[in-house]
N, CA, C and O atoms as CSV, one atom per row, in Angstrom:
chain,resi,resn,atom,element,x,y,z
A,1,MET,N,N,11.052,30.605,19.117
A,1,MET,CA,C,11.206,29.203,18.786
A,1,MET,C,C,12.309,28.611,19.663
A,1,MET,O,O,13.376,29.207,19.814
A,2,ALA,N,N,12.053,27.462,20.229
A,2,ALA,CA,C,13.038,26.798,21.083
A,2,ALA,C,C,14.203,26.299,20.246
A,2,ALA,O,O,14.046,25.941,19.078
A,3,ARG,N,N,15.359,26.284,20.860
A,3,ARG,CA,C,16.564,25.812,20.182
A,3,ARG,C,C,16.500,24.294,20.040
A,3,ARG,O,O,16.115,23.589,20.972
A,4,MET,N,N,16.887,23.795,18.847
A,4,MET,CA,C,16.896,22.370,18.583
A,4,MET,C,C,17.993,21.707,19.427
A,4,MET,O,O,19.110,22.218,19.508
A,5,LEU,N,N,17.675,20.584,20.043
A,5,LEU,CA,C,18.676,19.855,20.796
A,5,LEU,C,C,19.792,19.419,19.858
A,5,LEU,O,O,19.527,18.971,18.743
A,6,ARG,N,N,21.013,19.544,20.295
A,6,ARG,CA,C,22.145,19.224,19.425
A,6,ARG,C,C,22.139,17.778,18.974
A,6,ARG,O,O,22.539,17.470,17.851
A,7,ARG,N,N,21.685,16.884,19.850
A,7,ARG,CA,C,21.718,15.471,19.466
A,7,ARG,C,C,20.722,15.158,18.347
A,7,ARG,O,O,20.794,14.092,17.736
A,8,THR,N,N,19.795,16.077,18.077
A,8,THR,CA,C,18.845,15.859,17.000
A,8,THR,C,C,19.269,16.534,15.697
A,8,THR,O,O,18.615,16.365,14.668
A,9,LEU,N,N,20.369,17.303,15.740
A,9,LEU,CA,C,20.845,17.936,14.512
A,9,LEU,C,C,21.376,16.874,13.555
A,9,LEU,O,O,22.023,15.922,13.991
A,10,PRO,N,N,21.118,17.020,12.281
A,10,PRO,CA,C,21.669,16.068,11.305
A,10,PRO,C,C,23.118,16.440,10.970
A,10,PRO,O,O,23.564,17.547,11.269
A,11,ASP,N,N,23.848,15.507,10.348
A,11,ASP,CA,C,25.134,15.861,9.764
A,11,ASP,C,C,24.849,16.810,8.607
A,11,ASP,O,O,23.793,16.713,7.982
A,12,GLY,N,N,25.757,17.716,8.311
A,12,GLY,CA,C,25.534,18.602,7.173
A,12,GLY,C,C,26.120,19.980,7.371
A,12,GLY,O,O,27.244,20.134,7.849
A,13,TYR,N,N,25.336,20.987,6.993
A,13,TYR,CA,C,25.765,22.374,7.026
A,13,TYR,C,C,25.140,23.066,8.231
A,13,TYR,O,O,23.994,22.799,8.594
A,14,PHE,N,N,25.928,23.976,8.857
A,14,PHE,CA,C,25.467,24.665,10.061
A,14,PHE,C,C,25.858,26.132,10.032
A,14,PHE,O,O,26.951,26.491,9.594
A,15,HIS,N,N,24.950,26.970,10.503
A,15,HIS,CA,C,25.266,28.367,10.804
A,15,HIS,C,C,25.496,28.402,12.304
A,15,HIS,O,O,24.585,28.150,13.092
A,16,VAL,N,N,26.727,28.719,12.689
A,16,VAL,CA,C,27.149,28.684,14.086
A,16,VAL,C,C,27.447,30.113,14.543
A,16,VAL,O,O,28.010,30.911,13.794
A,17,MET,N,N,27.063,30.421,15.782
A,17,MET,CA,C,27.321,31.744,16.333
A,17,MET,C,C,27.662,31.607,17.811
A,17,MET,O,O,27.101,30.773,18.522
A,18,ALA,N,N,28.591,32.441,18.254
A,18,ALA,CA,C,28.905,32.518,19.685
A,18,ALA,C,C,29.175,33.984,20.029
A,18,ALA,O,O,29.689,34.748,19.212
A,19,ARG,N,N,28.819,34.346,21.244
A,19,ARG,CA,C,28.865,35.744,21.684
A,19,ARG,C,C,29.648,35.858,22.997
A,19,ARG,O,O,29.608,34.960,23.837
A,20,ALA,N,N,30.353,36.968,23.153
A,20,ALA,CA,C,31.076,37.247,24.393
A,20,ALA,C,C,30.094,37.488,25.531
A,20,ALA,O,O,28.959,37.912,25.312
A,21,GLY,N,N,30.542,37.214,26.731
A,21,GLY,CA,C,29.707,37.440,27.899
A,21,GLY,C,C,29.950,38.796,28.519
A,21,GLY,O,O,30.948,39.455,28.230
A,22,TYR,N,N,29.028,39.209,29.376
A,22,TYR,CA,C,29.172,40.395,30.211
A,22,TYR,C,C,29.338,41.686,29.415
A,22,TYR,O,O,29.904,42.644,29.942
A,23,GLY,N,N,28.870,41.753,28.176
A,23,GLY,CA,C,28.992,42.952,27.366
A,23,GLY,C,C,30.416,43.285,26.982
A,23,GLY,O,O,30.702,44.415,26.590
A,24,ARG,N,N,31.311,42.321,27.088
A,24,ARG,CA,C,32.727,42.536,26.778
A,24,ARG,C,C,33.022,42.259,25.323
A,24,ARG,O,O,32.175,41.787,24.564
A,25,GLU,N,N,34.252,42.566,24.959
A,25,GLU,CA,C,34.726,42.260,23.611
A,25,GLU,C,C,35.202,40.819,23.551
A,25,GLU,O,O,35.823,40.322,24.491
A,26,LEU,N,N,34.912,40.158,22.454
A,26,LEU,CA,C,35.424,38.821,22.206
A,26,LEU,C,C,36.767,38.898,21.492
A,26,LEU,O,O,37.637,38.048,21.683
A,27,PHE,N,N,36.923,39.932,20.667
A,27,PHE,CA,C,38.166,40.181,19.935
A,27,PHE,C,C,38.586,41.624,20.204
A,27,PHE,O,O,37.909,42.558,19.777
A,28,VAL,N,N,39.696,41.807,20.908
A,28,VAL,CA,C,40.169,43.145,21.259
A,28,VAL,C,C,40.954,43.758,20.111
A,28,VAL,O,O,40.887,44.965,19.879
A,29,ASP,N,N,41.708,42.914,19.385
A,29,ASP,CA,C,42.575,43.448,18.333
A,29,ASP,C,C,42.831,42.383,17.267
A,29,ASP,O,O,42.303,41.273,17.330
A,30,GLY,N,N,43.647,42.749,16.299
A,30,GLY,CA,C,43.969,41.840,15.205
A,30,GLY,C,C,44.666,40.573,15.659
A,30,GLY,O,O,44.481,39.514,15.061
A,31,ALA,N,N,45.467,40.671,16.712
A,31,ALA,CA,C,46.150,39.477,17.221
A,31,ALA,C,C,45.141,38.447,17.723
A,31,ALA,O,O,45.305,37.250,17.486
A,32,ASP,N,N,44.099,38.905,18.413
A,32,ASP,CA,C,43.044,37.983,18.857
A,32,ASP,C,C,42.374,37.327,17.658
A,32,ASP,O,O,42.148,36.117,17.646
A,33,ARG,N,N,42.060,38.129,16.658
A,33,ARG,CA,C,41.366,37.596,15.482
A,33,ARG,C,C,42.256,36.626,14.696
A,33,ARG,O,O,41.784,35.584,14.242
A,34,ARG,N,N,43.528,36.962,14.536
A,34,ARG,CA,C,44.445,36.051,13.836
A,34,ARG,C,C,44.563,34.720,14.573
A,34,ARG,O,O,44.578,33.655,13.956
A,35,HIS,N,N,44.647,34.797,15.892
A,35,HIS,CA,C,44.728,33.573,16.688
A,35,HIS,C,C,43.468,32.727,16.506
A,35,HIS,O,O,43.552,31.511,16.331
A,36,PHE,N,N,42.299,33.373,16.547
A,36,PHE,CA,C,41.043,32.640,16.370
A,36,PHE,C,C,40.992,31.974,14.996
A,36,PHE,O,O,40.620,30.806,14.892
A,37,VAL,N,N,41.360,32.700,13.950
A,37,VAL,CA,C,41.329,32.124,12.596
A,37,VAL,C,C,42.295,30.943,12.510
A,37,VAL,O,O,41.982,29.935,11.875
A,38,GLY,N,N,43.454,31.054,13.134
A,38,GLY,CA,C,44.385,29.928,13.165
A,38,GLY,C,C,43.792,28.720,13.862
A,38,GLY,O,O,43.949,27.589,13.401
A,39,MET,N,N,43.109,28.958,14.975
A,39,MET,CA,C,42.451,27.853,15.682
A,39,MET,C,C,41.317,27.266,14.849
A,39,MET,O,O,41.118,26.051,14.841
A,40,LEU,N,N,40.573,28.124,14.147
A,40,LEU,CA,C,39.501,27.654,13.271
A,40,LEU,C,C,40.068,26.737,12.191
A,40,LEU,O,O,39.512,25.670,11.930
A,41,ARG,N,N,41.168,27.144,11.563
A,41,ARG,CA,C,41.801,26.327,10.521
A,41,ARG,C,C,42.279,24.990,11.086
A,41,ARG,O,O,42.162,23.959,10.425
A,42,ALA,N,N,42.818,25.007,12.306
A,42,ALA,CA,C,43.259,23.762,12.940
A,42,ALA,C,C,42.072,22.842,13.216
A,42,ALA,O,O,42.181,21.627,13.057
A,43,CYS,N,N,40.945,23.412,13.628
A,43,CYS,CA,C,39.741,22.610,13.864
A,43,CYS,C,C,39.194,22.035,12.556
A,43,CYS,O,O,38.682,20.915,12.528
A,44,GLU,N,N,39.305,22.807,11.481
A,44,GLU,CA,C,38.889,22.281,10.173
A,44,GLU,C,C,39.648,20.996,9.860
A,44,GLU,O,O,39.057,20.001,9.439
A,45,GLU,N,N,40.945,21.028,10.066
A,45,GLU,CA,C,41.762,19.846,9.781
A,45,GLU,C,C,41.463,18.705,10.747
A,45,GLU,O,O,41.220,17.574,10.326
A,46,ARG,N,N,41.482,19.001,12.014
A,46,ARG,CA,C,41.334,17.956,13.031
A,46,ARG,C,C,39.951,17.305,13.012
A,46,ARG,O,O,39.828,16.101,13.241
A,47,HIS,N,N,38.915,18.092,12.742
A,47,HIS,CA,C,37.543,17.590,12.839
A,47,HIS,C,C,36.860,17.425,11.478
A,47,HIS,O,O,35.649,17.213,11.406
A,48,ALA,N,N,37.639,17.524,10.412
A,48,ALA,CA,C,37.130,17.340,9.042
A,48,ALA,C,C,35.972,18.286,8.736
A,48,ALA,O,O,34.981,17.890,8.124
A,49,TRP,N,N,36.107,19.528,9.165
A,49,TRP,CA,C,35.132,20.554,8.833
A,49,TRP,C,C,35.471,21.159,7.479
A,49,TRP,O,O,36.616,21.103,7.031
A,50,VAL,N,N,34.473,21.734,6.837
A,50,VAL,CA,C,34.680,22.620,5.702
A,50,VAL,C,C,34.050,23.952,6.092
A,50,VAL,O,O,32.850,24.029,6.357
A,51,CYS,N,N,34.870,24.994,6.123
A,51,CYS,CA,C,34.363,26.321,6.469
A,51,CYS,C,C,33.920,27.012,5.183
A,51,CYS,O,O,34.730,27.246,4.286
A,52,HIS,N,N,32.641,27.333,5.097
A,52,HIS,CA,C,32.095,28.016,3.923
A,52,HIS,C,C,32.113,29.531,4.092
A,52,HIS,O,O,32.178,30.267,3.107
A,53,ALA,N,N,32.055,29.999,5.344
A,53,ALA,CA,C,32.104,31.451,5.597
A,53,ALA,C,C,32.360,31.674,7.079
A,53,ALA,O,O,32.038,30.839,7.925
A,54,TYR,N,N,32.957,32.839,7.367
A,54,TYR,CA,C,33.057,33.274,8.760
A,54,TYR,C,C,33.085,34.788,8.801
A,54,TYR,O,O,33.396,35.449,7.811
A,55,CYS,N,N,32.754,35.326,9.968
A,55,CYS,CA,C,32.873,36.752,10.221
A,55,CYS,C,C,33.147,36.932,11.710
A,55,CYS,O,O,32.416,36.426,12.561
A,56,LEU,N,N,34.214,37.662,12.000
A,56,LEU,CA,C,34.586,37.947,13.376
A,56,LEU,C,C,34.261,39.413,13.666
A,56,LEU,O,O,34.923,40.320,13.162
A,57,MET,N,N,33.255,39.623,14.468
A,57,MET,CA,C,32.887,40.966,14.886
A,57,MET,C,C,33.594,41.250,16.214
A,57,MET,O,O,34.415,40.443,16.649
A,58,THR,N,N,33.302,42.347,16.851
A,58,THR,CA,C,33.963,42.673,18.107
A,58,THR,C,C,33.435,41.823,19.258
A,58,THR,O,O,34.208,41.374,20.104
A,59,THR,N,N,32.132,41.602,19.295
A,59,THR,CA,C,31.511,40.913,20.428
A,59,THR,C,C,31.033,39.499,20.126
A,59,THR,O,O,30.589,38.794,21.031
A,60,HIS,N,N,31.116,39.076,18.872
A,60,HIS,CA,C,30.622,37.750,18.507
A,60,HIS,C,C,31.240,37.302,17.190
A,60,HIS,O,O,31.928,38.069,16.516
A,61,TYR,N,N,30.983,36.046,16.837
A,61,TYR,CA,C,31.409,35.547,15.535
A,61,TYR,C,C,30.324,34.669,14.931
A,61,TYR,O,O,29.469,34.125,15.629
A,62,HIS,N,N,30.389,34.551,13.615
A,62,HIS,CA,C,29.522,33.656,12.849
A,62,HIS,C,C,30.405,32.736,12.026
A,62,HIS,O,O,31.447,33.149,11.519
A,63,LEU,N,N,29.979,31.479,11.896
A,63,LEU,CA,C,30.631,30.508,11.020
A,63,LEU,C,C,29.563,29.800,10.212
A,63,LEU,O,O,28.451,29.596,10.699
A,64,VAL,N,N,29.885,29.424,8.985
A,64,VAL,CA,C,29.058,28.492,8.225
A,64,VAL,C,C,29.957,27.298,7.954
A,64,VAL,O,O,30.942,27.390,7.221
A,65,LEU,N,N,29.596,26.175,8.563
A,65,LEU,CA,C,30.440,24.990,8.521
A,65,LEU,C,C,29.702,23.800,7.932
A,65,LEU,O,O,28.484,23.678,8.060
A,66,GLU,N,N,30.452,22.935,7.294
A,66,GLU,CA,C,29.972,21.621,6.890
A,66,GLU,C,C,30.682,20.628,7.798
A,66,GLU,O,O,31.911,20.612,7.864
A,67,ALA,N,N,29.907,19.794,8.503
A,67,ALA,CA,C,30.515,18.901,9.485
A,67,ALA,C,C,29.570,17.774,9.862
A,67,ALA,O,O,28.360,17.859,9.655
A,68,LYS,N,N,30.135,16.739,10.408
A,68,LYS,CA,C,29.354,15.701,11.083
A,68,LYS,C,C,28.928,16.288,12.423
A,68,LYS,O,O,29.667,17.072,13.019
A,69,ARG,N,N,27.760,15.920,12.896
A,69,ARG,CA,C,27.229,16.489,14.134
A,69,ARG,C,C,28.198,16.327,15.307
A,69,ARG,O,O,28.459,17.290,16.029
A,70,ALA,N,N,28.733,15.119,15.503
A,70,ALA,CA,C,29.652,14.887,16.620
A,70,ALA,C,C,30.927,15.714,16.455
A,70,ALA,O,O,31.448,16.250,17.433
A,71,ALA,N,N,31.427,15.820,15.231
A,71,ALA,CA,C,32.635,16.605,14.973
A,71,ALA,C,C,32.371,18.089,15.202
A,71,ALA,O,O,33.272,18.819,15.616
A,72,LEU,N,N,31.159,18.538,14.941
A,72,LEU,CA,C,30.811,19.936,15.187
A,72,LEU,C,C,30.916,20.236,16.677
A,72,LEU,O,O,31.583,21.194,17.068
A,73,SER,N,N,30.274,19.438,17.505
A,73,SER,CA,C,30.301,19.679,18.949
A,73,SER,C,C,31.704,19.560,19.522
A,73,SER,O,O,32.127,20.407,20.310
A,74,ASN,N,N,32.426,18.522,19.137
A,74,ASN,CA,C,33.791,18.343,19.640
A,74,ASN,C,C,34.698,19.484,19.194
A,74,ASN,O,O,35.484,20.002,19.987
A,75,GLY,N,N,34.590,19.870,17.950
A,75,GLY,CA,C,35.416,20.951,17.426
A,75,GLY,C,C,35.083,22.289,18.049
A,75,GLY,O,O,35.983,23.071,18.355
A,76,MET,N,N,33.803,22.564,18.241
A,76,MET,CA,C,33.410,23.833,18.851
A,76,MET,C,C,33.857,23.910,20.304
A,76,MET,O,O,34.225,24.979,20.790
A,77,ARG,N,N,33.824,22.783,20.991
A,77,ARG,CA,C,34.327,22.768,22.374
A,77,ARG,C,C,35.817,23.121,22.372
A,77,ARG,O,O,36.274,23.923,23.186
A,78,ARG,N,N,36.565,22.516,21.453
A,78,ARG,CA,C,38.006,22.784,21.359
A,78,ARG,C,C,38.247,24.247,20.956
A,78,ARG,O,O,39.093,24.920,21.546
A,79,LEU,N,N,37.511,24.734,19.963
A,79,LEU,CA,C,37.701,26.098,19.467
A,79,LEU,C,C,37.402,27.124,20.556
A,79,LEU,O,O,38.235,27.985,20.840
A,80,ASN,N,N,36.230,27.041,21.162
A,80,ASN,CA,C,35.830,28.056,22.139
A,80,ASN,C,C,36.632,27.967,23.434
A,80,ASN,O,O,37.034,28.997,23.977
A,81,SER,N,N,36.872,26.766,23.936
A,81,SER,CA,C,37.624,26.678,25.196
A,81,SER,C,C,39.085,27.054,24.981
A,81,SER,O,O,39.685,27.715,25.828
A,82,GLY,N,N,39.661,26.639,23.859
A,82,GLY,CA,C,41.049,27.004,23.562
A,82,GLY,C,C,41.209,28.499,23.363
A,82,GLY,O,O,42.163,29.102,23.855
A,83,TYR,N,N,40.270,29.097,22.637
A,83,TYR,CA,C,40.333,30.544,22.423
A,83,TYR,C,C,40.170,31.281,23.753
A,83,TYR,O,O,40.908,32.225,24.036
A,84,ALA,N,N,39.209,30.852,24.565
A,84,ALA,CA,C,38.949,31.527,25.840
A,84,ALA,C,C,40.169,31.472,26.756
A,84,ALA,O,O,40.501,32.463,27.405
A,85,ALA,N,N,40.833,30.330,26.813
A,85,ALA,CA,C,42.018,30.204,27.665
A,85,ALA,C,C,43.118,31.152,27.202
A,85,ALA,O,O,43.744,31.827,28.020
A,86,THR,N,N,43.355,31.204,25.900
A,86,THR,CA,C,44.381,32.096,25.362
A,86,THR,C,C,43.992,33.555,25.558
A,86,THR,O,O,44.828,34.377,25.935
A,87,PHE,N,N,42.733,33.879,25.306
A,87,PHE,CA,C,42.242,35.250,25.477
A,87,PHE,C,C,42.433,35.714,26.917
A,87,PHE,O,O,42.962,36.799,27.158
A,88,ASN,N,N,42.003,34.896,27.872
A,88,ASN,CA,C,42.132,35.269,29.281
A,88,ASN,C,C,43.590,35.436,29.690
A,88,ASN,O,O,43.929,36.372,30.415
A,89,ARG,N,N,44.442,34.547,29.235
A,89,ARG,CA,C,45.870,34.644,29.565
A,89,ARG,C,C,46.465,35.921,28.966
A,89,ARG,O,O,47.169,36.662,29.651
A,90,ARG,N,N,46.181,36.172,27.696
A,90,ARG,CA,C,46.752,37.333,26.998
A,90,ARG,C,C,46.289,38.652,27.598
A,90,ARG,O,O,47.073,39.595,27.708
A,91,HIS,N,N,45.021,38.724,27.986
A,91,HIS,CA,C,44.452,39.979,28.479
A,91,HIS,C,C,44.369,40.033,30.009
A,91,HIS,O,O,43.761,40.941,30.576
A,92,ARG,N,N,44.986,39.055,30.660
A,92,ARG,CA,C,45.020,38.988,32.122
A,92,ARG,C,C,43.626,39.084,32.731
A,92,ARG,O,O,43.364,39.864,33.646
A,93,ARG,N,N,42.759,38.263,32.186
A,93,ARG,CA,C,41.394,38.169,32.687
A,93,ARG,C,C,41.169,36.755,33.206
A,93,ARG,O,O,42.031,35.887,33.067
A,94,PHE,N,N,40.024,36.535,33.795
A,94,PHE,CA,C,39.668,35.198,34.253
A,94,PHE,C,C,38.162,35.041,34.121
A,94,PHE,O,O,37.438,36.019,33.937
A,95,GLY,N,N,37.703,33.814,34.215
A,95,GLY,CA,C,36.274,33.537,34.135
A,95,GLY,C,C,35.824,33.284,32.712
A,95,GLY,O,O,36.626,33.076,31.802
A,96,HIS,N,N,34.531,33.310,32.556
A,96,HIS,CA,C,33.922,32.996,31.262
A,96,HIS,C,C,34.194,34.090,30.238
A,96,HIS,O,O,34.106,35.279,30.545
A,97,VAL,N,N,34.521,33.681,29.035
A,97,VAL,CA,C,34.686,34.607,27.912
A,97,VAL,C,C,33.389,34.649,27.113
A,97,VAL,O,O,32.959,35.716,26.673
A,98,PHE,N,N,32.770,33.489,26.928
A,98,PHE,CA,C,31.544,33.392,26.136
A,98,PHE,C,C,30.318,33.478,27.034
A,98,PHE,O,O,30.324,32.984,28.161
A,99,ALA,N,N,29.267,34.109,26.522
A,99,ALA,CA,C,28.042,34.298,27.281
A,99,ALA,C,C,27.341,32.968,27.554
A,99,ALA,O,O,26.789,32.761,28.635
A,100,GLU,N,N,27.367,32.092,26.596
A,100,GLU,CA,C,26.685,30.798,26.705
A,100,GLU,C,C,27.265,29.865,25.655
A,100,GLU,O,O,28.187,30.235,24.928
A,101,ARG,N,N,26.737,28.682,25.579
A,101,ARG,CA,C,27.220,27.744,24.571
A,101,ARG,C,C,26.922,28.294,23.182
A,101,ARG,O,O,26.083,29.179,23.014
A,102,PHE,N,N,27.611,27.765,22.210
A,102,PHE,CA,C,27.406,28.233,20.850
A,102,PHE,C,C,26.024,27.846,20.343
A,102,PHE,O,O,25.433,26.873,20.810
A,103,THR,N,N,25.519,28.607,19.392
A,103,THR,CA,C,24.259,28.316,18.721
A,103,THR,C,C,24.567,27.704,17.368
A,103,THR,O,O,25.446,28.185,16.653
A,104,ALA,N,N,23.861,26.661,17.014
A,104,ALA,CA,C,24.044,26.028,15.703
A,104,ALA,C,C,22.684,25.793,15.072
A,104,ALA,O,O,21.819,25.139,15.654
A,105,ARG,N,N,22.509,26.333,13.882
A,105,ARG,CA,C,21.279,26.112,13.118
A,105,ARG,C,C,21.608,25.265,11.900
A,105,ARG,O,O,22.566,25.538,11.178
A,106,SER,N,N,20.819,24.258,11.688
A,106,SER,CA,C,21.016,23.385,10.535
A,106,SER,C,C,20.616,24.117,9.256
A,106,SER,O,O,19.609,24.824,9.221
A,107,ILE,N,N,21.412,23.938,8.215
A,107,ILE,CA,C,21.143,24.534,6.906
A,107,ILE,C,C,20.695,23.398,6.000
A,107,ILE,O,O,21.464,22.479,5.718
A,108,GLY,N,N,19.450,23.464,5.547
A,108,GLY,CA,C,18.839,22.330,4.871
A,108,GLY,C,C,19.081,22.202,3.384
A,108,GLY,O,O,19.019,21.093,2.854
A,109,ASP,N,N,19.353,23.297,2.686
A,109,ASP,CA,C,19.509,23.183,1.235
A,109,ASP,C,C,20.527,24.199,0.722
A,109,ASP,O,O,20.989,25.062,1.468
A,110,GLU,N,N,20.867,24.083,-0.554
A,110,GLU,CA,C,21.899,24.928,-1.140
A,110,GLU,C,C,21.513,26.410,-1.149
A,110,GLU,O,O,22.365,27.273,-0.936
A,111,ALA,N,N,20.247,26.704,-1.392
A,111,ALA,CA,C,19.810,28.107,-1.402
A,111,ALA,C,C,20.025,28.740,-0.026
A,111,ALA,O,O,20.495,29.874,0.068
A,112,TYR,N,N,19.684,28.016,1.034
A,112,TYR,CA,C,19.875,28.531,2.381
A,112,TYR,C,C,21.362,28.618,2.721
A,112,TYR,O,O,21.772,29.510,3.464
A,113,LEU,N,N,22.172,27.708,2.190
A,113,LEU,CA,C,23.619,27.768,2.397
A,113,LEU,C,C,24.171,29.088,1.867
A,113,LEU,O,O,24.917,29.769,2.570
A,114,PHE,N,N,23.815,29.457,0.637
A,114,PHE,CA,C,24.294,30.711,0.059
A,114,PHE,C,C,23.742,31.913,0.817
A,114,PHE,O,O,24.445,32.904,1.014
A,115,GLU,N,N,22.484,31.823,1.240
A,115,GLU,CA,C,21.866,32.901,2.016
A,115,GLU,C,C,22.586,33.086,3.359
A,115,GLU,O,O,22.829,34.217,3.782
A,116,ALA,N,N,22.925,31.987,4.023
A,116,ALA,CA,C,23.635,32.054,5.301
A,116,ALA,C,C,25.024,32.661,5.117
A,116,ALA,O,O,25.455,33.478,5.930
A,117,CYS,N,N,25.723,32.269,4.058
A,117,CYS,CA,C,27.056,32.830,3.795
A,117,CYS,C,C,26.969,34.330,3.533
A,117,CYS,O,O,27.800,35.097,4.017
A,118,ALA,N,N,25.970,34.743,2.772
A,118,ALA,CA,C,25.787,36.176,2.510
A,118,ALA,C,C,25.463,36.919,3.801
A,118,ALA,O,O,25.995,38.002,4.043
A,119,TYR,N,N,24.605,36.353,4.621
A,119,TYR,CA,C,24.258,36.961,5.909
A,119,TYR,C,C,25.512,37.166,6.753
A,119,TYR,O,O,25.704,38.224,7.353
A,120,VAL,N,N,26.357,36.148,6.792
A,120,VAL,CA,C,27.564,36.192,7.614
A,120,VAL,C,C,28.507,37.292,7.139
A,120,VAL,O,O,28.959,38.099,7.952
A,121,VAL,N,N,28.813,37.345,5.856
A,121,VAL,CA,C,29.786,38.345,5.390
A,121,VAL,C,C,29.212,39.760,5.372
A,121,VAL,O,O,29.971,40.729,5.374
A,122,LEU,N,N,27.890,39.897,5.355
A,122,LEU,CA,C,27.275,41.224,5.397
A,122,LEU,C,C,27.076,41.744,6.820
A,122,LEU,O,O,26.633,42.879,7.001
A,123,ASN,N,N,27.391,40.943,7.822
A,123,ASN,CA,C,27.197,41.338,9.215
A,123,ASN,C,C,27.859,42.671,9.552
A,123,ASN,O,O,27.209,43.514,10.170
A,124,PRO,N,N,29.121,42.907,9.178
A,124,PRO,CA,C,29.742,44.202,9.521
A,124,PRO,C,C,29.117,45.388,8.781
A,124,PRO,O,O,29.146,46.510,9.285
A,125,VAL,N,N,28.560,45.156,7.607
A,125,VAL,CA,C,27.876,46.226,6.866
A,125,VAL,C,C,26.604,46.612,7.614
A,125,VAL,O,O,26.341,47.796,7.825
A,126,ARG,N,N,25.817,45.616,8.014
A,126,ARG,CA,C,24.583,45.890,8.758
A,126,ARG,C,C,24.874,46.573,10.088
A,126,ARG,O,O,24.073,47.378,10.563
A,127,ALA,N,N,26.025,46.254,10.695
A,127,ALA,CA,C,26.390,46.841,11.987
A,127,ALA,C,C,27.002,48.231,11.840
A,127,ALA,O,O,27.254,48.899,12.842
A,128,GLY,N,N,27.243,48.674,10.616
A,128,GLY,CA,C,27.828,49.991,10.387
A,128,GLY,C,C,29.338,50.038,10.562
A,128,GLY,O,O,29.913,51.122,10.662
A,129,ALA,N,N,29.989,48.880,10.602
A,129,ALA,CA,C,31.446,48.838,10.772
A,129,ALA,C,C,32.186,49.129,9.464
A,129,ALA,O,O,33.360,49.499,9.482
A,130,CYS,N,N,31.506,48.963,8.341
A,130,CYS,CA,C,32.084,49.263,7.033
A,130,CYS,C,C,30.945,49.483,6.040
A,130,CYS,O,O,29.787,49.183,6.332
A,131,ARG,N,N,31.284,50.008,4.873
A,131,ARG,CA,C,30.253,50.282,3.867
A,131,ARG,C,C,30.019,49.116,2.937
A,131,ARG,O,O,28.910,48.926,2.439
A,132,GLU,N,N,31.070,48.322,2.696
A,132,GLU,CA,C,30.972,47.159,1.805
A,132,GLU,C,C,31.609,45.960,2.482
A,132,GLU,O,O,32.569,46.104,3.239
A,133,ALA,N,N,31.079,44.782,2.211
A,133,ALA,CA,C,31.595,43.559,2.835
A,133,ALA,C,C,33.080,43.355,2.546
A,133,ALA,O,O,33.808,42.837,3.392
A,134,SER,N,N,33.528,43.751,1.379
A,134,SER,CA,C,34.929,43.554,1.000
A,134,SER,C,C,35.889,44.396,1.859
A,134,SER,O,O,37.091,44.131,1.874
A,135,GLN,N,N,35.373,45.396,2.564
A,135,GLN,CA,C,36.207,46.245,3.413
A,135,GLN,C,C,36.495,45.616,4.780
A,135,GLN,O,O,37.395,46.067,5.489
A,136,TRP,N,N,35.747,44.589,5.149
A,136,TRP,CA,C,35.925,43.968,6.458
A,136,TRP,C,C,36.959,42.868,6.353
A,136,TRP,O,O,36.728,41.843,5.711
A,137,ARG,N,N,38.084,43.081,6.977
A,137,ARG,CA,C,39.215,42.160,6.881
A,137,ARG,C,C,38.941,40.803,7.532
A,137,ARG,O,O,39.553,39.802,7.158
A,138,TRP,N,N,38.036,40.765,8.492
A,138,TRP,CA,C,37.853,39.575,9.313
A,138,TRP,C,C,36.632,38.765,8.927
A,138,TRP,O,O,35.924,38.237,9.784
A,139,SER,N,N,36.389,38.671,7.611
A,139,SER,CA,C,35.327,37.799,7.119
A,139,SER,C,C,35.828,37.058,5.890
A,139,SER,O,O,36.800,37.459,5.250
A,140,TYR,N,N,35.148,35.982,5.583
A,140,TYR,CA,C,35.547,35.118,4.478
A,140,TYR,C,C,34.320,34.363,3.992
A,140,TYR,O,O,33.469,33.961,4.784
A,141,SER,N,N,34.241,34.178,2.692
A,141,SER,CA,C,33.252,33.274,2.106
A,141,SER,C,C,33.909,32.562,0.942
A,141,SER,O,O,34.542,33.198,0.100
A,142,ARG,N,N,33.768,31.270,0.888
A,142,ARG,CA,C,34.370,30.534,-0.217
A,142,ARG,C,C,33.653,30.840,-1.523
A,142,ARG,O,O,34.123,30.436,-2.587
A,143,TYR,N,N,32.542,31.534,-1.469
A,143,TYR,CA,C,31.780,31.897,-2.661
A,143,TYR,C,C,32.062,33.322,-3.083
A,143,TYR,O,O,31.418,33.834,-3.998
A,144,GLY,N,N,33.020,33.978,-2.428
A,144,GLY,CA,C,33.378,35.352,-2.765
A,144,GLY,C,C,32.432,36.341,-2.134
A,144,GLY,O,O,31.308,35.998,-1.769
A,145,LEU,N,N,32.882,37.551,-2.008
A,145,LEU,CA,C,32.059,38.589,-1.408
A,145,LEU,C,C,31.070,39.161,-2.408
A,145,LEU,O,O,30.092,39.799,-2.019
A,146,ALA,N,N,31.312,38.941,-3.679
A,146,ALA,CA,C,30.383,39.464,-4.703
A,146,ALA,C,C,29.010,38.802,-4.566
A,146,ALA,O,O,27.986,39.408,-4.882
A,147,ALA,N,N,29.000,37.557,-4.095
A,147,ALA,CA,C,27.724,36.849,-3.909
A,147,ALA,C,C,26.901,37.485,-2.803
A,147,ALA,O,O,25.681,37.324,-2.750
A,148,ALA,N,N,27.575,38.206,-1.925
A,148,ALA,CA,C,26.885,38.861,-0.806
A,148,ALA,C,C,26.210,40.103,-1.331
A,148,ALA,O,O,25.564,40.823,-0.569
């Protein structure tokens, strides 16, 4: 299925994902992840986002956000470019950090919202990084991990 053009996305809820390029790590250590979460929180404030869930894996991340379409694009540009600049500086790298632009899927109803949040927090379990979602330090759901 072709990706929906961003300008046709409605305001509302989104499942957002971005992946590192070149088979590299997007998050090398806890300091990278803490920095990303701090930037995410700053984008929530600046762009009036509501973060319903996130999960930071080694090579990619997932977010479930509530946002206006324009605020989503502007905020994601700030989040990804700001993170990439800091990542490259910290790890003495250069060039692209992300493989491509972020992916955003519109979430149409409350049932899909809860399903998307569960999918996000269960990502490390499916990947074999932990046995239970509650063991993964780098995920969050405002609905609790028990819902997952």
